[in-house]
Structures are given as C-alpha cells and as structure tokens.
N, C-alpha and C positions, 0 to 999 in steps of 0.2 A: 612769866605763867607757863604752865604745862598745857600746851594747846590740846593735848589728849583729853583732858579732863573738860575742856569747852566743848570738844566734838561730843563727849559722852553725854553732857548735858543736853546738848542740842537734839542729839538723837533721841534721848528719852522723851523730852518734850514733841518732839516732832511724830514720834510712835505711840505715846503714851503707855508705854512698856519697857521695862528693864529688859526681858527676854527678847523682844523684838529691836531694841537698840542694839543689843548684844548681836544679835545675828547679822543686822545690817552694817554692823563696824568689823565683823569678822572675829570677836573676841569672845571671852565667856561671859555671862550674865554677871558673875562675882567681880569682874575686872569692871565692868560698867559702873556697878554699886560702890566699887571703892573710889573709883574715880570721881563720882558725882560726890560721895561722902568728903573726900580730900578737898574738893573743890568748897563745899559749905564749910569746914572747919577753918579754911584758909581765910574765907570771907566773913565767917561769923554769923550767918544768916543760914535758914534753911530754904533750899531752893525748889524742892520738889515736896509736893503733898502727897505722903504716901498712903493716906487714910482711906480713899476709895478703891475702886476695882482698877481705876484707871490712873496712872501718874499724871498728875497735872503740875504746872509750874504754880509757885507762889508769886505775888506781887514781885518780890525781890528776884525770883526766878525769871519772872518775864523780862525784867531790866536788864538782869545780867545776861540772857540770851540773846537780846537784841544787840548787846554789844560785843558776845562771843561770835555770832555770825560775821559781823564786821572784821574781827580779828582772824577769823578762819579764812574769810574770803582775801584778806590781805595776805595770809599765809601762802593760800594757793596761788595768789598772784607773784608773790616773792618767788616760790619755787619756779613757775612758768619763766618768769625774766632769768632766773638764774640757768637755768636748763637752755634757754635760746642764747644766753651768752656764752655758756661752755660749747655750744655748736659752732660759736663764731672762731675762725683761727684769727690770731693776731701776735705780733711778736716780728723778730728777726730770724731769718733763715740764712745762715753762713754756710755755703758748701764749696767743695773745690772740684775742678775738673782737670784731667791731662789735655793735651792739645787737640787730640781727635774729637772727643766727645764735647769739649769745652768751646770748638769752633763754631758749631751751628746747631747739634742736637739738644744740649743741656741748656742753652740759652733761651731756645724754642720752649722748653718744657718749664722752665721758670717762667717765662713771659705768660704760659697758657695757665700755669698754677696761681699766679698772682692775678690774674684776670677773675679768677673764679673768688679770690681771697683778698678782696683790696684792703684788709686791714695787715696784711701781711709785708714786711720788708724783706727783700732779698738781696743778696750779694753772692757773686760768683768770681772766684780765683781760680786762675787759669795757669798751669805751670806744668812740669816734667812729673811724672808719676811718682817718682822718689818724694819730689818736693810736696807734694800734695798728702803722700802717705805721712810724712812728717809733721805736716801742721794738723792732721787728723791728730796726730799722737801727742802733740802740743797743746791740743785743746783750741787751736786758734779756728778750726772748721769743725762741723760736727760729723760731716761725712764727705766723702770725695767718689766721683765717678771717674775711674781710670781703664785704662786698655791692657793694664798687665797687673798680675800680683806681685807684691814684695814682701814675701814672709816675714813675719814679726810675729813673737809670741802674744803680743797686745794689741793685735788687729785682727779684724773678721773682715773676710772678702765674700761676697753673696753676688750671684748672677745678676746681670740688670737687662742687658740687651746684646744680641749676637750682631756682629760686624762684619761686612764683607771689605777686603781691601782690593781696588779695581785698579786698572791702567786706565787714566784719566789721559784724553787728547784732546789737542786744540781744536776749535769749530773748523768744520769741513775737512778734517781729517780721512785721507781714503780708507780706513780700517774702521771708522766709526762704526759702532754697534756690530762689528764683526769679530774675527778672530786672528792673533798674529802668534805665527810659529816662533818657536825659539830662535831661530837662526833671524827671524825678522826682527825680534825683539833685541837682538845684538847689534843689528844695524841702527835702530831706532835713536834719533837724539834721545837721551834721558835726562830729566833733572832730579835728583834724589836729596833725600833728607840729610841732615847732619848726622854723623856718627853717633850712635847711641839712641838714635829715634827707634820707637817702638814698630812701627810700619816699615823702616828698612830693616831690622834685624829680622822681622818675619819674613819680609821678601827675600834676602839673601839667603836666608836658611833653607827656604824652599827651593831656590835656583840652584843652591849647592846639590839639593837632593836629585836635582835632575841633570847634574854635570854641568851647570853653568857657575861660572866665577865671576866675582864683583867686576875683575878687571876685562872679563870678556865684553862687557858691557860698553855702549858710546856713551859715557857720561860727558854731558857738556857743561852741567853747572851743579855744584852742591850748594843746597839753601838751607838755612837752619830750620825754620818753622814749616809746618805743614801749610799754612796758608802762602807761604812765600812760594813753595813748589807750586801749589796750585795756580797761583798767580803766573808764573812761569808758562804755564802750561797754556793758561788761556790768552796769553799774549803771542803764543805760538813758538816759544824757544824750543818747546820738547815735551814728550810725554813725561808722567808720573804716577807713580805708584801711590794712592792717597785713600783714605777711609770713605767709602760711600756715603755713611752717614753725615761727612763733613762738606760734602759736594751735591747734595741732594737739589738743592736750590739752582745750583748753577748747570745742573744737568738738567732740570726742568725748564729753565730759562733759555737753554742752548749756548751758554757760555763756555761750556765744557762737554765732551762726549766722552763714550771710555768704549772699552774692546776687552775681549778675554784674550788669554795667552793661553797656547796647547799646553795640556798637562798640568797647568798652575792653578791650583784652589788654595785662595787666601783668605781664610776666615779667623776671626778672633772673638773673644767674647769681651764685653765692657762688664766691669765689676763695680760693686759700691763698697767701698772701705769704711770701716767706723771702728771705733775703739770696742774692744771684746768686754771692758768691763762696765762699759758705760750705755744703759739702755736708751734706745732711740727717743728724742723728744716726740710730743704730740705732732708738732710741726713737720719734722723729718720724716715721721712716719707715715702723716698726709700726704706730703710730696711724693715719696716712693711708691705710695699706694696710686697716686693719680699717675705717675711715670708709667706704671704698668698697663693703668687703662689706655692712656695716651698712645 
C-alpha cells in the first residue's frame, strides 16, 4: 500500500481541506486529490464527504484513517530504527601495518576505535612494507599503514602521520635528553636493524650525506626487528635508531631515553596504502577519520 495515499487522507481529515492538506504536505492540491481518489478506488468506498464546505471523513473514512495513522506511525518507527542501525558500525576491519607503526601506534588506534564501536571486529597484520602492499593488492587487507611508498599503478598512497626517527638510549645514559656529536656517535655502541629496514636505510642515507659511512660506526649487534633493537637498548647493549612513535610508551615509563645527534634530522611520513580501483568501505573510512582525530 502506498503510504503517501494514507498520509494524504490523514492530512485532509485533520485539516478539513484539500488545499490546507497540500500545504502541510508540501505538495500541490491536485496531488492530494489524486492520492485520496486513488485510495478510494482501491478500497472501493468513499472516504471523504466532499458535499460541504469542509472535507469530512465518511464512516468508512474514519475507520480507514484510524488504521492509516497506525501504519504511518509504524513507518516512522521503521525509518528511525533503520537510521539508528545505519549509524552503528559493525563488521570486520582487516588492515596491515609495517613494523614501525605496527608496533605501538596502530594497535593503540585500533583499540581506541574498537572501544567506540563494539560491534566491529578488528584484525591487524604486521610485516614489511612490501608484504603489506602485496596483501592489499591481493584483497587480503583493505588498507595498510606503512613507512614508505612502493609505487604501483594499482595502489594509492595517502599521508597518515609524520614520524621522527630518534636515537634511543638505555636508561641512565649520560647523554639522555642531550646531544651527541657525530664523533661521539661513531664511538657509541650501536644496535642496528637488519639490512633493508626502512629506518636503517633512512639513517644511513642521512649519515652518508654528513660524511659518515656505516663502517665508521661502532655496531655491536644487528637485530632483525625494530622491537629487537629496542629491547637491546632497554637492556643496555647499546643505542639504536628507531621510530619515536614506536617507543612513546617506553619513553614515558623511563625504560628508554633519547638524544639528538648534531646535524642529523631524521623524519619520515607514515602513509595509508589502498587499492586505486577500490573505494574505501564505510568501516575503513570511519577508522581513518578516527585516526586523524586521535
């Protein structure tokens, strides 16, 4: 049944006039007349007595109107429920992150997002930037948050957050919160990440620009993961270059300290990678919007 016909009938009876009913509904008078006439034809009875100056319902019209009001109320309730349900995010959000943002930053953001959206299941895969990009391409992940762009015609990269690479030091280090010269850095016991690490590549490129070669450094250990080098620094084995975003909590708790290196400015941008031909889902769009606010 066309609820617009029911609404027209109720408006005519309530207003006592086809013209006033049209005004209240925001339509033309002829549209109201046609709607009521169509409803009368469908039911096979007259619903409005048009013989007087005021439009009055017939006995059949009174009976129909009472039920029409209930139907219209149910329609309004249905619309309200549907809109409320549409406002609730639910489903599964599967994303990836490279080891830098995936260590602390992205998990914290996912947990905060999940607290606000209890109907959402979240899944995070952590791996090398190239691996995350490949999984996005393969539709295994909707998006990734990585520390470097790996150009591909089927991928889009968008800015996410700036990150600083710092020299993390063991607690109680005499240079904590201070500054090391390049000569002091050369003598400092250093724990480096494995070859191919984004952080290591950035640090070595900047040091070469300043005339310092990797072999000039006092490397005491080469450890694969960013977390491994951070643990080594916590345990006092040596200093390590790492993402500030990845050690924010350790710095807050005093498990690690940091220092500047004279002339060395190390910054990079975390980026979101997604498929160029795939529009972000409502869940992914909401998560990125939350991240930018948080």
